[in-house]
C-alpha positions in Angstrom: 73.3 101.9 3.6 70.2 103.7 2.5 69.9 100.9 -0.7 70.1 98.1 1.5 67.4 99.5 3.6 64.8 100.4 0.6 65.4 96.8 -0.4 64.7 95.4 2.9 61.6 93.5 3.6 58.9 95.1 5.4 56.0 94.2 6.9 52.6 96.3 5.8 49.0 95.8 6.4 46.5 96.2 3.1 44.3 98.8 3.6 41.7 97.6 0.8 41.3 94.9 -1.4 44.0 95.2 -4.4 44.1 92.8 -7.8 47.6 91.6 -8.6 50.4 94.0 -9.9 53.5 93.1 -11.6 56.4 95.3 -11.5 59.6 94.1 -13.3 59.5 90.6 -12.6 57.9 91.2 -9.2 54.3 90.1 -8.5 52.8 91.4 -5.5 49.3 90.4 -4.2 46.5 90.1 -4.9 46.2 91.9 -1.2 42.9 91.6 0.8 41.9 94.2 3.7 43.5 94.1 6.9 45.7 91.3 6.0 49.7 91.6 6.5 52.2 91.4 3.6 56.1 91.4 3.4 57.4 93.8 0.8 60.8 95.3 0.0 60.4 98.8 1.7 60.8 100.6 -1.5 57.6 99.0 -3.0 55.8 99.4 0.5 56.4 102.8 0.6 54.9 103.3 -3.4 51.9 101.7 -2.3 51.6 103.2 1.0 51.5 106.7 -1.0 48.7 105.3 -3.2 46.8 104.2 0.2 46.7 100.8 -0.7 49.0 100.1 2.6 50.0 101.0 5.8 53.6 100.5 7.6 52.5 98.8 11.1 53.4 100.9 13.9 55.9 98.9 15.2 58.2 99.3 11.9 58.0 103.2 11.6 59.7 105.9 13.7 57.7 108.5 15.6 58.2 111.6 17.9 57.5 109.1 21.1 60.2 106.6 19.9 62.8 109.3 19.2 62.2 110.3 22.6 62.5 107.1 24.6 66.4 106.6 22.3 67.3 110.3 23.3 66.4 109.1 26.7 68.2 105.6 26.6 71.4 107.4 25.1 71.1 109.9 28.3 70.9 107.4 30.9 74.0 105.4 30.1 77.1 105.3 32.1 80.0 106.8 30.5 81.7 104.8 28.2 78.3 102.4 27.8 76.2 103.1 24.2 72.6 102.0 24.4 71.6 99.4 21.4 69.9 100.9 18.4 67.8 98.8 15.9 70.0 98.4 12.6 67.5 100.2 10.6 67.6 103.6 13.1 69.7 106.1 10.6 67.4 104.8 7.5 64.0 105.3 9.3 65.3 108.9 10.7 66.7 110.2 7.5 63.1 109.4 6.0 61.1 110.3 9.4 62.7 113.6 9.1 62.3 114.0 5.4 58.0 113.2 5.6 57.8 115.4 8.3 59.8 118.2 5.8 57.0 117.5 2.7 54.3 118.0 5.4 55.4 121.4 6.1 56.3 122.3 3.3 52.6 120.9 1.9 51.1 122.9 5.0 53.3 125.6 6.5 51.5 125.4 9.9 53.4 127.3 12.7 52.6 124.0 15.0 54.5 121.5 12.6 57.1 123.7 11.7 57.7 123.9 15.5 57.2 119.8 16.1 59.7 119.1 13.1 62.3 121.6 14.4 61.9 119.9 18.0 62.5 116.9 16.2 65.6 117.5 14.5 67.1 118.7 17.5 66.6 115.4 19.3 67.9 113.7 16.5 70.7 115.8 16.4 71.5 115.5 20.3 71.0 111.5 19.8 73.9 111.8 16.8 76.2 113.7 18.9 75.5 112.0 22.0 76.4 108.7 20.3 79.5 110.5 18.1 81.2 111.0 21.2 80.9 107.6 22.7 82.5 106.4 19.3 84.9 108.5 19.0 86.1 107.8 22.4 85.4 104.3 21.9 87.7 104.5 18.3 90.9 106.1 20.2 91.0 103.4 23.0 91.8 100.2 23.2 90.2 97.7 20.7 86.4 97.1 21.8 84.9 93.7 22.3 82.1 92.6 20.2 80.2 93.2 23.4 80.3 96.9 22.7 80.5 97.2 18.6 77.4 94.7 18.7 75.5 97.8 19.9 76.4 99.9 17.1 74.7 99.9 13.8 76.3 99.3 10.2 76.4 103.2 9.7 78.3 103.4 13.0 80.5 100.7 12.8 82.0 102.2 9.4 82.4 105.5 11.6 84.2 103.5 14.5 86.4 101.5 12.0 87.4 104.3 9.7 88.4 106.0 13.0 89.9 103.5 14.8 92.1 102.8 11.6 92.8 107.0 11.5 94.1 106.8 15.1 95.9 103.7 14.9 97.7 104.8 11.7 98.7 108.1 13.6 99.6 106.6 16.8 101.9 104.3 15.0 103.9 107.3 12.9 104.2 109.2 16.0 105.6 105.7 18.0 108.1 105.2 14.9 109.6 108.6 15.2 110.5 108.1 19.1 113.8 108.6 19.6 114.9 109.5 16.3 116.6 113.3 15.5 114.1 116.0 14.3 
């Protein structure tokens, strides 16, 4: 899933003019300051680290967006799951990694607390969604309406759990009525 995300096209904005860049058969640019471009995530990340480009705000994850996801997940009716962007978990992993790297470079108490709070919110979201996925996978087969709200990573968990639960049920029912 992460490999797929790393190769997903993402829109970035050039921070400054930059000449054409050639990488292993890929040509980027030339870039003009303020213009928007679409690049593979891994390329955009490298250029952003060099200060050449930045990610559009709507394509990044931050504390505010994470709080909204947590709130949305909490207000769902029992048996319901909110829809997440497909790239939520790859972005979450990168967001947490970036925060961890920042506090490693500058271990300010406020940054450490923010990181710990963010980790707790992420954990809350994950636990809430996992509980719902376990419930969904142990019941009758779900409709596309429910499973379309799951990310690809969550669908894999759902399918694996459903398969395990159904195989276990089948083994129990096969031995029904037979002496021990």
